[in-house]
C-alpha positions as CSV (number, residue, x, y, z in Angstrom):
1,M,85.3,136.1,98.9
2,N,85.3,139.6,100.5
3,E,85.9,142.5,98.0
4,V,89.8,142.9,99.5
5,G,90.4,138.9,98.5
6,Q,89.0,139.6,95.1
7,L,90.8,142.5,94.3
8,I,94.1,140.8,95.4
9,S,93.2,137.4,93.4
10,T,92.0,139.0,90.2
11,Q,94.7,141.1,89.8
12,P,97.0,140.3,86.7
13,V,100.2,139.4,86.7
14,R,101.7,141.7,83.6
15,G,104.5,144.1,84.0
16,L,104.0,146.3,87.3
17,Q,100.4,146.0,88.7
18,V,99.7,148.1,92.2
19,R,96.1,148.1,93.7
20,K,95.1,149.5,96.9
21,P,92.8,147.4,98.1
22,L,92.2,148.8,101.3
23,K,93.1,152.3,103.4
24,N,91.8,153.7,106.5
25,K,93.0,156.0,109.2
26,T,95.4,153.3,110.8
27,F,96.8,151.2,108.0
28,E,97.2,150.6,104.4
29,I,97.5,147.3,102.1
30,L,99.0,147.7,98.5
31,S,98.6,144.6,96.8
32,I,101.4,144.3,94.1
33,S,102.1,141.4,91.1
34,L,105.0,141.8,89.4
35,E,105.7,139.7,86.4
36,K,109.2,137.5,86.1
37,G,112.2,139.9,85.1
38,N,110.2,143.3,86.0
39,V,111.3,145.4,88.7
40,L,109.4,147.9,91.1
41,P,111.8,150.7,91.1
42,E,113.9,152.4,94.0
43,H,111.5,154.2,96.3
44,T,110.7,154.8,99.8
45,S,107.6,154.0,102.0
46,P,106.2,156.8,104.2
47,K,105.5,154.4,107.2
48,D,107.5,151.4,108.4
49,A,106.0,148.4,106.3
50,F,105.6,144.7,106.2
51,L,105.8,142.5,102.7
52,L,104.5,139.3,102.6
53,V,105.0,137.4,99.3
54,L,101.5,135.5,98.3
55,E,103.2,133.6,95.5
56,G,106.4,133.5,93.5
57,A,110.1,134.7,94.1
58,L,111.1,137.8,95.0
59,D,114.6,139.7,95.3
60,F,113.9,142.7,97.9
61,H,116.9,144.9,97.7
62,I,117.9,147.4,100.6
63,Q,120.5,149.0,102.3
64,G,123.2,147.7,99.9
65,K,121.8,144.2,100.7
66,K,119.7,141.6,99.0
67,Y,117.1,139.4,100.7
68,A,115.3,136.6,98.2
69,L,111.8,135.9,99.2
70,E,109.5,133.5,98.6
71,R,105.8,132.2,98.6
72,L,104.3,132.8,102.3
73,E,107.7,134.7,103.6
74,N,107.8,138.2,105.0
75,F,109.9,141.1,105.4
76,S,109.9,144.4,107.5
77,F,111.6,147.3,106.6
78,P,111.6,151.0,108.0
79,K,110.0,153.9,106.6
80,E,112.1,156.2,104.3
81,A,114.7,153.6,103.7
82,P,115.3,153.5,99.7
83,H,114.4,149.9,98.4
84,W,113.5,148.1,95.3
85,V,112.2,144.9,94.5
86,A,112.6,142.2,91.3
87,A,110.8,139.7,90.4
88,R,112.4,136.6,89.9
89,E,109.4,134.5,89.1
90,N,105.5,135.8,88.2
91,S,104.9,137.2,91.6
92,R,102.0,138.7,93.9
93,F,102.8,140.4,97.3
94,L,101.1,142.8,99.6
95,I,102.6,145.6,101.2
96,I,101.1,146.6,104.5
97,R,102.0,149.9,106.4
């Protein structure tokens, strides 16, 4: 397994954990794990972004709406739009921006 894959697969699901396994001039990948019942607080992204759920179940809140996402589902969202995430189950997801 490559280094990026190992960083993602070994990331503990305890509270909120954020890792940045890859960053270059064009894009970056954030690997996020979120324990059931925990929240990634409201924030914005500096770039348009793509969220991919690797495992678990999340509620993604943006622009007054809630989107229920589960394993292998994805969601694209625009830069500078305030959003937050709540874990319905222990979850791991990627943000690519």
